N, C-alpha and C positions, 0 to 999 in steps of 0.2 A: 867661651871656647876659646882658647887662641889660636891663630893659626896665622899666613902668610895673609894678608896685606889686600885684602880684593883687588883691586885699583894698581896696586902692583904686581900680582901678579896679571893683570886682565893686561900690563905695558909690555911684562916679558914676555909671558908665551903670547901675544901678537908679534915681538921680536922673533921669536922666534919662528911664527909661522910665515915671517916675511920672508927670514933668513934661509930660511927649508932648511933648518935644525930642527925640526916641533914634529915631536910623534905621538901615537895614544893608543893607549889599554886600556880596553873596555871589557870589563866585565859582566854578569848574568845583571843585575842593577838595569844594565841599560834596556834590558828584553826583558822584562815583568809587565813595565806598562803594552807591551804587545800582547803580553795573553800568556806569555810565555811564568817558566816558575821558576825561585831560584834552589839551589843545592838543598833548602833545608823540605821544603814540599816535593819535590824531585823523590827524595829517600825515608818517606815518610813510610808510606806502606813499606818497606827496607823492612825499616826501623820495628817496625809493629810486630812483624815479623817474627823478629830478632827477640821482643820481648823486652825492650828498648823504648823510652820516650826521648821523642828525636829532638823534643822542643826543650828541654834539657841536658842535650848533647848541644858539642864544642867542635870536636873532632869529626866531621863529618866523611871526609875519606877513611876512616875508622869507620866508617858503619857499610858502607859499600866491598871494604878489603871481610868483616866481618863477613858480611851477606856470602861472598866467593868463598870463603875458608869453611863453611859451614857446609854450601850446598857444592860447591868445587866446577861449574861453572859460568862463566860468564855471560846465560845465555836471556835470564833474566833483565841483568844489568843493561843485557845488552835491546833488549825490545825496551826496558823503559828511556833508551833516547830513541827511536822508537815513534814510540807513541806518543810521547812527550811531543820533538819539535817536528817531527812531520805535520803538525794541525795548524790548519790555517793561523794568520798573524796580522794582524794589519802596523805597516811599517808607521812610527809617532815624530809628530815634528822634532824630535831630538836625533833621530835617524838621518833625519834631511837635513839635520844643520849640519851633524857631523859631516854627512856629505859634502855638506857645501864649502867646510876649509878646506881653504889649499894645500893640505896634508897630507905627503903619498904613505906615507908609513905607519900601515895599522896593528895591531900583534889586538889579539881574541884568544880570552881562553872558553868560550860560547861556541856552543855544539851549533845552532840554527845559522839559518843562510838569511838573516836581518843585514847586518851589514854587507854583503853583497849585492842584495837586494838595492837597498838607502844607494849606493855608488853608480850602480848603473842605471835605475832610477833615474841618477843626476846625469847623465849621461858619460858618466867617469865608466875607460874601460880599467878592467882588473885585470892582478895575476893577484891566484888566488894558493897560497902553498898549504898545502891538507900533511903532506909528508915528505920524507927527502927528495924522494924522482924530486916532486916539482919542484922544489930548490931547486935546481942543478939545471932545471929548462926556466927562461925568461920570456916574459907575455909580451912581443911584442908589442911599442907603441902602447903600453898598460904606462898610466895616471896614476893607479895605487894599488899599492902591495898589499896583501892582504893575511896574516901569518895566522893561521888558527893552531893553535900551538899545541892545544888536548885535543886536537882530533875535529871528527863533523863526524853527524848523526848521517849521513851516506858509508861511516867507514865504523860503522863502533865497533866494532871486535878490536877495533886499532885507538881508543879518544884512551886517556886518560884516565882513569876511575877511580881507582882502588891505591894504597899503599903500596901496592906493588910495583906499577904503573908509577907514580912518583919517587917510588928509588931507583928504578929503572932507567929513568929523564933519559939522562944524562951519556947513558949506551944505547936506549935503541934512536931517541930522536937529539941526537950529540949534533946535527949540522939547523938543530933552530937553536942550542944552547950558539953555537958561533954568532949564530947569525942577531942572537938576540942581545950579547957582549957587544956588536957592533958596533948596533944602532946606540943600544946603553952610550955609547962613546961622545958618536955623534950626535948624536940630539934630547932633544928636550922632555920628556915622555908627557903627557895629561894622563890621569889613572883612571877610568869614568867608568861608572855601575859597580864599584867595588865597594863591602861593609866587612865591618869586622867578624859578623857569621860565614862569610864565603869564604871556603878553605882554601882559597887558592890565591889569594892576595899574600898567609904567608910561604907559601910554598914560593911563590914566585916573588917575595920580598929573599927571602933567602940564599934561590939563585943570583940576584942581584948581587948582593952584599958576596957572594963566591966567583964569582965572575969580576966581578971590577977591583975586589978588594979596598982601598980609599980611594983608588982613579975616577971620580964620579960626576957629570955636571947635575946642575938643578935639575930638580922631577918635582912635577905638582900631582896632587891627590885633592878631589873632591868629596871632604866628609860632611856628614850627618850630625848636626850638635843636638845632645839628648836631649828630650822633648821636654815641658816641665810636668809637672804632675797636673792634675785639674784638680784633683783633691787636697787636702790642707793636713792630712793624718799626717802622724810621725811618722810613721813607717816607707809612705808616700816618701814623703822629703829626706830621709836616712835614702829610699833606691837614689834615690835622682844624686843627690850627692854624692853615693860611693859611684855609680857611673858618669858625673864629671870629674870625678878623679881620675876613673880609671880612660877614660877621653882623653884626660891633660897626656898623660904616662904615656900610652898609646902617639900623639903628637908626637910627645919627646920621640920618643921612640923610634919612630918615621927618620929625624934627622939622621941618625948614622945609615940611611939609604939615602943621603942628601933631595929625600921627598919632607916636601911641605903642603901642609892640606890648608885646602882652602874651605872653611867650613861655610856649610850652607841652613838654615833653620829648616825650611823646606825642602822636598828634593823637586820640587816645582821651579823653582831658581832654578835647576838647573839651565832649563831652556833659557832662562835672562841670560844668561853664564857664555852658554854659544852662540847665543844671536849680534850678542856683543861682539867677541871671537871674530864672527864673520860679520861683522859693519868695521872692524878696523881690520883686519885682513883683506879684503875687500875697496879698501879707501879708490885703491886706482885702477878699479871696477868700472867701467859710465855705463848701464844699460840704455837702450834710446830708443823711448817708444813714440808711434807715432801714424798717421795714417794721411793720406789727402785723397781724394776722391775732386775737392774742390781746391780751390789754391789758392784762393784768396785768402787774407788782404793782399798778398804778394807778388799772384802772378804764379804759372805758368813754367816762368827762368828763373827767378827771382829764387821763391821756393827751394827748389833742386840742387839750385847755386848754393844757398842759406847750408842745406842738407850736405855737400860735398865740402865743403870748405868747412867745418865740421869737425865729417870724420877725420878730413887733413888736420886740424890744427889738436882733434882730440890726442891723437897716434902720437904727433911731431912733442908735446911737450909731456908726455909720456904714460897715458892712458890710458887705457884699453879697451875695447867696446863688446859688449854683449848687442847682439841683434835679434829683432824675431822677422825682421825682412816686412816690416808692417808699408803698406799700399800707397807708391807714391812716394814713398820717404827713406824707406830703408833702403833701396839698393843708390842712393846718392851718398848716401851715409859713406855705403860702401864702400863704394867708388874714390870716394875721397880718402879713406883711411886705407885701400890699397898705392895707391898715390903714392903714400909715404911707404910703407909695407915692399912695394915689390912684389910679392908674396904673399899666401894665405899666411900666416903665424896665430896657432889656434891657440897659443898665449895670447897672445896679441889682439885678437880679429876673434870673439865668441861667433860664431854664428848658427840660429838657432829657428829653423821655419817651423810654422807650428803643423804637428799632426793634421791627414786629416780623416784618420780614422782613429777612434777610440779603442780601448780596450772594452771587452766581453761585457758585457752589462754596465759601462758607466754613458752615461750624454756627453756630445759631443762637448758643450755649453762646462760642463762639469772638469770636461778631461785639462781646457783648455785654462781655465783658471787654475788648476792644480798646476799644470808648464806653465805660469807665470808666476807663479810662486817660485818654482823654482830654478827659473830664468835670473828673476828681479836675486833672488838668494846670494846670485854669486857674482852680484855689483854691489858698490857697497853707496853710489848716489842713482837719479833715471831722470836724463832730460826729458823733455817732451816739446813735442812738435805737431804744431798742426791740431791736426785728430778731428776727422771729419771721418762721416760712409753714407751712399744712400742706400736708402732706407725701402723697403719693397714698394713704396708707389714710385723710386724713382725720387723723393726729396733727401738735399741734402741734412743731416743732420751729426750732431753731434757722437763724435764712438765711444758706445760704450764703452768697449778693449782699455781702451786710451785711456779710458776716466779707472772704471778696475785695476791697473797697472800702477793709478796715482795710490789710492786706497791701499793698496797690495803692502806698496812703496813704506807710505806712513807704518802700516799696519808691523810691517820687519824690522824701521829703525833710520830704515833708508833716509837717503839727501834727496827730495824730490825739486827739481831744476824745469819749471814749464817757458820756456820759449813767449812770453805772451804774445810778441808784437807776430806769431805766426796767426792769427786768431784758433775760433773753433773750441773745443776742449781745452787747450794749452792754455788761451789767453781766461775761460770762466775757471783753470784751478790757480794761473795766474793772480788773480781777484784778490783769489779766497787767502791764499798764501798770504798777501799783499795784506792785507787787515790784520792779521798775524803772525807776520813774519818774525818774532822770538823764538815763537815757540818749533816753528820748522827749522831757525838753525839759531839753537838756545846759545855757539860762541859770539854771537854777531858779526858783524863786518863786514856783510852784504849788500845791506839796502841801497847804495849805488851799484851795485852791481845792476842788483834783481830791478833794479828802475829801470837803468837801458835795456833790459833781456825783454821787456814790456812794450819800450817804445818804438810804435814800426817804421818811426821816422829815421832809429836809427840807421846808420851802416851794415850790409851784413860784417866789417869786420867789428866791428865795435860789439857788434851782439856777442859773435861767438868768441870774441876776446873776452866780454866780462861772463859768457857762462862758465870757460877757461878760469877765472880769475875768482868764483865761487869753489870751483872743485878744488883751485890748491889753498883757500880758507878752509874745506872745511877738512882734505888731506893732512891737515898739518900735526 
């Protein structure tokens, strides 16, 4: 299947994120792994009542309209939304990854609240626009604006469901069209969670064409290739060839809307794409991990001094800091950062102290693990300092939380930088990496700097400069 080269897409869309000109448009496919149904399943019983086979229908919006025509009231459709989208649902990794991207404009046709939950869970203040009245009011301090252009489960009577709703859209929801026009001009969209069977995609595409004409930015849509048949029958082969041909026409037609298809073979690949976008978009963000009950081998003067210098130079060199206030370490890093900033700028210094009370039904340990995942997802690399604590007997031991943060860092594809010279967990992690450094830094070019950060005989300035050099190398 032809489409835009994935690496080219990653480069171009990452640049749009960095330039603050990226937006995302989310369809029902993103909600399905959480347990919600798509349009076809939502309307299955409605179609059966109409004596129609939902699996043979392509115009699913028409099914909702036929039902309205027959019964003369929306009550059943409204109840469908309430029953389906008030069920318990779990956020997926894709939701968390999407919410971790530095994108402040999100459009969706979904009626559920998974996006709102994901961004709130990620510590971002949201401004949710459900009605034209919402559009007239701006939430101060917002980090993300979510446009629910087809309504919400909490207001089913106003949701866009039937053909009449779509036909009257530009009259009843004209401010949404105006806002969408502005974003389509200013931003590059990634369409995520849409499929050929999603009735919203065609209505959205026609609206894009009507809103902008020929003056369009480059947009992207993640699309699944046709699955190869498991059997070798002539019928299966012919069906596969037919669907492939139809898909090629669909991809070509997208170009009328300046949308380039990013092809995947399996939906699971979306997680990898979002993770790579996350990594690329956070290369300037550095998560600082560490704790110290015991300040050896540096001592209680030098270790805080090095931590202070690290925070100072990270900010001075244009990097941003994410910190969870590690015992004996975090305060010094933050003080060094503040010395350069002069004030707390949340875009440069993200302070995330660990919460002490987990949600109901969740252990504190599991809550902290999830919290670590979220913090590290907002960084491109992780610096580890010291890493020790006292156990229940008062003995100094390696900090298991720092080790866990290292493992999460690697799992998320971020770059770990343990300052082995500071001993304890950081020393063990440095030794582990030193044995196979290329597997952690595939681009190479960091060996000398890595040796420096493991050598306690080097000065504080040499060690911190080596950390900055590694960060600059991986940020290219």
